[in-house]
C-alpha positions in Angstrom: 31.9 21.6 -74.9 30.5 24.0 -72.3 27.4 23.2 -70.3 25.9 25.8 -67.9 24.8 24.6 -64.5 22.5 26.8 -62.3 22.2 25.4 -58.7 19.2 26.5 -56.7 21.2 28.7 -54.3 24.6 29.5 -55.8 26.3 31.1 -58.8 26.2 29.7 -62.3 28.9 27.2 -63.0 30.4 26.3 -66.3 31.1 22.6 -66.9 33.6 21.9 -69.6 33.7 18.4 -71.2 35.8 17.1 -74.0 32.8 15.3 -75.5 29.1 14.9 -75.1 27.8 14.9 -71.5 26.6 11.3 -70.8 23.2 10.6 -69.4 24.7 9.7 -66.0 26.7 13.0 -66.0 23.5 15.0 -66.7 21.7 13.1 -64.0 24.5 13.8 -61.5 24.3 17.5 -62.3 20.6 17.7 -61.6 20.4 15.1 -58.8 18.2 12.4 -60.4 16.2 11.5 -63.5 16.2 14.2 -66.2 13.5 16.0 -68.0 14.2 18.3 -71.0 12.5 21.7 -71.4 13.0 23.2 -74.8 13.4 26.9 -75.6 14.3 28.8 -78.8 17.4 31.0 -78.5 18.7 33.6 -80.9 22.1 32.0 -81.2 21.4 28.3 -80.8 18.6 26.6 -82.7 17.2 25.0 -79.6 18.3 25.6 -76.1 17.5 22.7 -73.7 17.0 23.2 -70.0 17.7 19.9 -68.3 16.0 19.6 -64.9 15.3 16.9 -62.3 12.2 15.2 -63.5 10.9 14.8 -59.9 12.3 18.1 -58.5 8.9 19.5 -57.7 7.6 16.3 -56.1 10.8 15.9 -54.1 10.5 19.4 -52.7 13.6 20.7 -54.3 13.9 24.5 -54.0 13.3 26.7 -57.0 16.4 27.8 -58.9 16.8 31.5 -58.4 17.7 32.2 -62.0 14.7 30.2 -63.2 12.1 30.4 -60.3 9.5 28.2 -62.1 12.1 25.3 -62.2 13.0 23.2 -59.2 16.5 22.0 -58.4 19.6 22.5 -60.5 19.2 23.5 -64.1 21.7 22.5 -66.9 21.6 24.5 -70.1 22.7 22.9 -73.3 21.5 22.7 -76.9 20.1 20.1 -79.1 22.1 19.1 -82.2 20.3 16.3 -84.0 19.6 13.7 -81.2 22.5 14.9 -79.0 22.6 17.3 -76.2 25.7 19.3 -76.7 27.3 22.4 -75.1 26.0 25.8 -75.7 27.3 28.4 -78.2 30.0 30.8 -76.9 27.7 33.7 -77.3 25.1 32.0 -75.2 27.8 31.5 -72.5 28.6 35.2 -72.5 24.9 36.2 -72.3 24.3 34.0 -69.3 27.5 35.2 -67.6 26.2 38.8 -67.9 22.7 37.7 -66.6 24.4 35.9 -63.6 26.5 39.1 -62.8 23.4 41.3 -62.9 21.4 38.9 -60.7 24.3 38.7 -58.2 24.4 42.5 -58.0 20.6 42.8 -57.7 20.6 40.4 -54.7 23.5 42.0 -52.9 
């Protein structure tokens, strides 16, 4: 499964897991307790942005790809009650967005 991680000040990273990402793994990727922000996506029924629940209060910097969100952002999707990796088409779209943003900031 592929989860996408967007740090506040670096390139997008793809995290590949052989199974579901555990709560502790998601917390490690965002640096604390998690909060889920839901979004509809054309390829996945529900995209979930996992963020640090206290990112704003802790003064975490905004994520450059998602300036309204603070701290690292993990993108996954909801399947039943599980948070699973994103669809391969979604990975390709976010790769293109990341390349365009890198070029725009250069």
